[in-house]
N, C-alpha and C positions, 0 to 999 in steps of 0.2 A: 412441309417444313424443311428449311435448309439444314444440311448436316455438316459437321466438322468445321475445321479452321477455314477452309475455302468458302464454305457457306456463310460463315460469320463475316469474312472479309467482303464477300459479295453483297451481303445485306447492308453492311455499313457504307458501302460505296454508292448505293443508289442515290442517296442524297447528294453526294458529290457529282454524280452523273447529271442529276437534275440541275444543280447549280451551274454546272459547266455548259449545258446544252439547252437550257430553257429558251434563250433568245434565238438560238439557231432554229428551233422548232417553230417558235412564234414568228420569226422572220420568214420562214418557208410559207406558213399560212398567210402572212401579210402580203406576200407577192402573189399568192393564188386567189385570195379572197379580198373583197373590198369592204369588209365589215369587221371592225375591231372586235365586236362581240362574238362573231363566229370564229375569228382567229383565236380569241381567248378560250372559247368553249372547246374548240378542237385541239388546242394545245393541252388543255387540262385532260381531255379524253385520251390523248396520246400518252401522257404520263400515267394515267390511271391504268391503261392497258399494259404499259411497260412494267408497272409495279406488280400487277397480277402475274405477268409472265417472266419476271426478273429471274427466277430460279432456272429458267430455261435458256437465259442469255448465255451465249458461248463466245467469249472474247477472241477465241481462236478462229471463229468463222467470220466475224465482222467487228468493227469498232462499235462502241456504244452509240456514237453519233450516227453511223450508218444504220444501225439497228433501229434507233429511234425514228430516223427519217423514213425508214421502210414502213414502220407502224403509222407514221403521219401520212404517208402517201396512201395507204390503205384506208385510213379514216377519211381522207379527202375524197377518195373515189366513192366511198359509202355516202358521204355528204352530198356529192353531186348526183348520185343515183336517187337519193331520197328527195331531192329538190332540184330538178333540172332547170327550173325557171331562174334560179340564182346564177347559174353558169352563164346565162345570156345577158344578164343585166350589165350595162356599162357602168363604169366608175363615175359617180357624180362629180361634177366640176363646178359646183356653185358654192358661194360663200356660206349659205345657210347650212349646207352639209358640214362644212369644216367647223363652223361654230358649234353645231350639235355634238360633234365627236371630240371637240376640244383641241383641234390642231393648232389653234392660235396661241395656246399656252406653251411657253418655251420649255417648261419642265416635263411636258408630256412627250414620251417617245412616239414619233409618228409611225404609222402602220403602213408598211409597203412603200411602193414608189410614189413619187409626186404625180399629180393628175396628168400632166403632159406625157410623162413616161408611161403611166398606166394605159393611156390611150394608144401609145405606140406599141406597147406590149400586146394589147388586144388585137393588133393586126397580125401577130405571129400565130403559128399553129400551136396546138396543145403541147406537143413534144418540146418545141422550142421554149415555150413559156415555162414548162416544168424544169428544163435544164437551167434556165436563167434563175428560177426560184430556188433551186437546189444550190446553185453556185453563189448567188448573192444574198438570198434570203436565208438559206440554210448554211451558208459559209463553208461549203464543201469543196474539196479539190476535184480536179478532173478525174483522177483515179477513183475517188470515193463515189462520184456520180456514176462512173462506168460500172462499178461494182453493184451499186444499188439498182440501176436501170437495166443492167445486163447488156450494155452497149460497150463497144471498144473505147479505149481512151482516145484514140484518134477520131472516132466518130463523135464523141462528146466534144472534143476540141473544135471539130469542124462545125458542129451545131452551134456552139458558143460563138465562134468567129463569125459565121454567117448571120446569126441572130443579132449580134452586137452591131454588125455593119448595117443591117436593115433598120435597127433601132436608130442608129446615128443618122442615116438617110432620112428617116421619118421625122426625127426631131429637127434636123437642119431644114427640111422642107417646111415644117411648121413655123420656124423662125422667120423664114422668108415671106410667109404669107401675110 
C-alpha cells in the first residue's frame, strides 16, 4: 500500500498518466504491429503492468512516458517470443482487410502507418523500425529514445536520419513504378 502524502499524490496521478500517454503507447504498438486487436490488447497489458508496479515508479529515474514505453517494449518482446510467426507476416494491402477493421470510417483513428509506408518500414531493420515507432508512434524525443534504448542521442538521430532517408527513397521509387 502507498504511504504518506507522496503516496497519495502518486496514486491520484496514475489516471492522469494514463490519460496523457494512452495514445503514445497505442501508437507505438500501432507502428510495430499490424493488428488493431493486438495493439489494443498490448496497450491494455502495458497499463495493467504499470498499475501493478506504480508504487515502484521513480520520476527521478525516468519520465512516466519513458517508463511506460519501457514496459511496452518488454511486452512487445514477450509478444514476439510467444508468436514468432506474427513478426514475419506482411501488412495486408487489400480492400477487404481495410473494410474488416473499419479503416474506411472517418471517425475511427487509424492504426499505424499507411500500407505503402508499412511496406517501406518492413524493409528496415528491427532497430530502425523500433526507433521510428518510438519517435512517431510513441511521440518521444531523441533524448527520450536514447534513454530508453541506451543509445547515445547522436546515434538515435543518425538512425532516424538514415531510416527516414531510406523510407523516402523507397516511397519515391514506389511512386515512379
